[in-house]
Every structure is written in C-alpha cells, then in structure tokens.
C-alpha positions in Angstrom: 0.3 0.1 0.2 1.4 3.6 -0.6 2.2 5.3 2.4 0.3 8.4 1.2 -3.0 6.9 0.7 -5.8 6.6 3.7 -5.7 3.1 4.8 -9.0 1.1 4.6 -9.9 -1.1 7.3 -13.1 -3.4 6.9 -14.8 -0.6 4.9 -13.6 2.4 7.7 -11.4 4.9 6.5 -8.4 5.2 9.1 -6.4 8.7 9.1 -2.9 7.7 8.1 -0.1 9.9 10.1 1.8 10.3 6.8 -1.3 12.1 5.2 -1.4 14.7 8.1 -0.4 18.0 7.6 1.2 18.0 11.0 3.1 14.7 10.4 6.8 15.6 11.1 8.1 11.8 10.1 10.0 9.5 12.3 6.7 9.0 14.8 6.7 12.7 15.4 4.2 15.4 14.6 3.5 18.8 15.8 0.8 17.3 18.4 3.4 14.4 19.9 6.8 16.0 19.1 8.2 13.2 21.3 6.4 10.3 19.9 2.8 10.0 18.3 0.9 7.5 20.5 0.8 3.8 20.1 -2.6 3.9 19.2 -2.8 6.5 17.2 0.1 5.5 14.6 -0.9 2.1 14.6 -4.5 3.3 13.3 -6.1 2.5 16.6 -7.4 6.0 16.7 -8.0 8.2 14.1 -7.2 11.2 15.6 -9.9 13.3 14.3 -11.1 14.0 17.8 -9.2 15.2 20.8 -6.4 12.8 22.5 -4.3 13.2 26.0 -1.7 14.8 25.2 -2.2 16.3 21.6 -1.8 20.1 22.3 -4.9 20.6 20.8 -3.7 19.6 17.6 -5.9 16.7 15.8 -5.4 15.0 12.0 -5.9 17.2 9.1 -5.6 15.6 5.8 -2.6 17.5 3.7 -4.6 17.5 0.1 -1.5 18.4 -1.6 -0.1 15.0 -0.5 -3.2 13.2 -1.4 -3.0 15.5 -5.2 0.8 14.3 -5.7 0.5 11.0 -5.1 
C-alpha cells in the first residue's frame, strides 16, 4: 500500500499519520513532538477528536500530498 493513501480497514477509513499536515516524520508530529502514541500511529485511534497530550492539534488531511500521489 502506498504510504500516502488513506488506509481502509473493514470498509472504514483510518487517517494515516503520513497524510496529516502536522506529521513531521519518524513517529513525530506537531501534536506529539516526542512520539506519536501507539494507538494513533498504528491506526487504533484515528485522531480526528482530541487525544490526551495532543496540545489541541488533531489529524488534518494534507491535500497537497493526496493530490501528488
């Protein structure tokens, strides 16, 4: 699967960190500068709602990445 695609799990879209405008790479992002929590990085939580420690920043799709895939 292309890392820029939205993952499909049992017909449910799970936002992928790599498609978020806040993703910095290497399991880090603007919301979680030390490390993205396990539940989010492995797709158990889609992070479209607040998550403890996210500094008020949630998943936002990076349209530029999606358009250029």
